[in-house]
N, C-alpha and C positions, 0 to 999 in steps of 0.2 A: 583435474579441474576442482575449483571452490566452489560448490553449489550453497547459495544462498538464498533463501526463501524470502522474498520482500514482503511478505504479509501474510501473517496467520494469526487467527483471534482464539484465544482460550480464554475460559470462564470454569468459575468452580460450581459444585452446587450450589443452589437457594439454601441458605441456612439463616436462621433467628437473629445472629449476631454479624452477618454478611449479605442482607437482602439482594436480591436480582432487580428486584423493580418489576410491574405487571409485565412488562415486553419480556422479561427474560425467562418467566414463568415454565413456559412449554418449551423452554430451549433443552435438549439435552445436552449435559456439559462435556465440554472438551478440555482435559485438565492437561498440564505441561507434560506428565507423566506418559500419557495416550500421545503426546505427539512427538516426544523423544523416541519410544518405540515405532512410530510412524515414518519420523525422518529416517532413520535406520534402516528399515526396512525399502524406504525409496532412495535411498545414496544423497540424502540432502544432509549436508554439513552444519548448516547454521540456519536460523529463522529470525527474523525481526517479528517481535509479538507486537499485537496491535489491540488494545483492549477493545471489544465491541460496544457499539453506541448503546444498547442495550441494558449495560452493567454499568452505567451511569458513568460521570467523569471521575472515574476513579482509577488507581495505576498498582492498587496494592499487589494484586494477585499475580500482574507480570513481574513486579520486582521480586515476588517471591521464586516464580520460575527462574529468573537470573541470578538469585542468591544459591539456588540448587545447581543452577547447570550454567555457570558462567563463562563456559568455552563454547558453549552451543545458541544462547539467545542474547539479543538486543532487544532495544525497547524504541518505538515511536509511540510516546503517550499522549492519552488526553489531556486536554486542558480546558478549564470553563470560562467561555467565551463570555456569557452574560455576568456581571458582577464579578470579573477578571480584570487584572490589570497588568501591567510591564513588569512589577515587582515578582509575578510569579514565575518569570522566565528569569530573573537574574542569576539563580542558584540551579536552574533546570537540571544541568548536566552533572550535577552534584550528586544526584539521586543513581542507585546502581543500575547499571547498564542503558542508562536515558541518553541516545543520542538525537533525539528531536522531538516532534509533534506531529499526530495527525488529526485532521480537522475533516468534518464531514458536512455537508451541505446539500443534501439530496432529497429530505422530507419536509414536508410542508411547516413542519415548526421551524427548522433551521435553515431551509433553503435559502430565504431572503437574508440570512445575517451576514453573508459574505458584502453585500453591496447596500445594506440600509445602515452602517455605521457602526453595528455592533461588535465588529469583528476590527473595527478600524486600528485600536491600540494593539493588536498583536502584531502586525507585519513589521512595523516599525522596531518593536522590541526584539523580535525574534531574529531582523535583521543585525541589530546592535548586539545582540550576544551568540551570533553566527549559530542560530540552532536550525535545521533542515526542516521543513514542514511537508507533508504528505497531505495530500489536498483531494477530496473527493467531491466534486461539484459538475456534476455531466452536464446538467444544464445553464450553467453560470463559467463556462468556457471563457468568454470575453471578458468577464469582471478577474479571471485568474490572469489573464494576459495583461490588462491594465495594473495590478498588484506587482506582476514580475516586471513591467517599465518601472513601474515607482518605485521599486523595492530590488536594484540590480545585484546587490550583493546577498540577495536571500536566496539561497537552494529550496526551489519549489517542484514537488516531486507528485504528478500529477496520475492519479489512481488508474488503474484497469482500463489505458486507453482514454479516458475519457467517456467511456459508454455507461450509459444508464441501464438499468436494470431490462428494460425493454427493448434494447438494441442488440437485435437477433439477427442472424442468417442475411438476408437483404440489407437490414438497414445499417451493417457496420462499415462499410464503404465510404458513404456519407460522413458517419461520424468518426472514420480514420480521417478524413478529411480536415474536418473540423479540429482536432487535436493536431495535424498535422499546422495547420495556422500559428501555433504557438511554438513552434519548432525553432523559428528566428530568434528566442531569446535564449541566450546562452546558458540562464540561470534556473531554464526550467528543462525538466528530466520526466521521464515515462515509466509508469510502471506497466511492462505487458503481462498484466497478471488477470487472474479469473478467467482464464480464454473459454475453457469450456461451459461457461456461465452464457456464453454468447451465440453458441450455436445448437442447434437440433439434430445436425448431422451427428454420426457416429465419428470416435477416435479414428483417425487423426486429424478431424475437424477442419476437411480440405477448403471448405467455404471461408476459415477465416485467414488463410495462406497470404491472399493478396493484402486485406488491411494490414494486415501484420507485416508483410514485407515493405508497405509503404512507411507505415509508421516508423520502423527500424529504421529505413533509408533514411527518412529523414532528420531523426534526432541523431543517429550513428549508434554504436553498439555500447560506447561509452558513457552515453546518457538513457539507456534502455535498460529496464532490471525486471527480470523475470520474477514471478511468482504465482503461488498456488491459488491464495485465500482457500485453503482445501475446504475448510465448513461450508462453504457455499455450493462447491462443485457438484454436479449432478452425482449419484451414486454409481450411475454406468461409466464413471471416469476414477480410475484410481489416482493416489497421490504418486505412485511410480509415472504413471501415463502424464500427467503435468508435466513431469520433468522430460521423459522421452518425446513427447510433442515436439519440443525443442531441439532437443541433442540429438535426435534420429530421423526426424519429418521433416524439418524446413531445409530444404537442400540451398537456399541462397546464402546460409548462413556458414561461414566460415570456422575454423576448429579457432582462430584468433578472437572472432565475432563471437564465438559462445563462450569463451573465458571472459570478455568482457560481462555479456548480459548475464549469465548464469550466477556472478555474484562480485567479480572483481572490482567491476564499476560500482554497484552498490557499496561496497566495503571503502572505498578511498571515499568517494562521495560524502560518506556520513561520517568518513574518520574513524571508523571498525577496525581497529588493529587484530 
């Protein structure tokens, strides 16, 4: 079974020639060399690299990683919504390893951009150029639904089951139902990712079983993509455990379900051969 992690952030140390920005100065770097070693230990074959938001709208480091490990990595890159335009996307996939775009609308600065007109130019251009987009907008799922309806040929992948950072334990059932409301749009998929972040229970996070079951039942295994988001996962959970949580602990998933969820569905949806 091919195991593909749908989201890992990597970033280098702060350097004078490549500053991280103030928000990244206190972050311990996580290099692609470290990630390769961690993937080997966890049994993960490939990973989608997502530049962290604190590293600004730049993709140079993840492109460097792909050039060094083209068989292990691909990219959902960042694009500048403010000041950007459709021309940015015309040659987007010509960049090494670039399969699509990842957008975030979950902080005070960018939360309004999804429905205040700032991002309007992006959706039609991405649809025109067949560029899939991963979206983290936990408080704007209704806006995501509207975009999906208006752009039916655009592949939209919602991050982390639509959960916000504060969606923990008893809050997850209601949040799962909000995510399920988007399942009837065939162009919307879901990342069942970063799950240990949403439970205070120990591994294997049994209080997440029911919300996970409901979301996967609604979207189906071919529109549900496993991911670790390992740099955000609590230290009490290992990278390997983010894998075995699915492959060994979720009895409602068949072997065929797991083949799709753990990698095949994502590779086919993004065109990662």
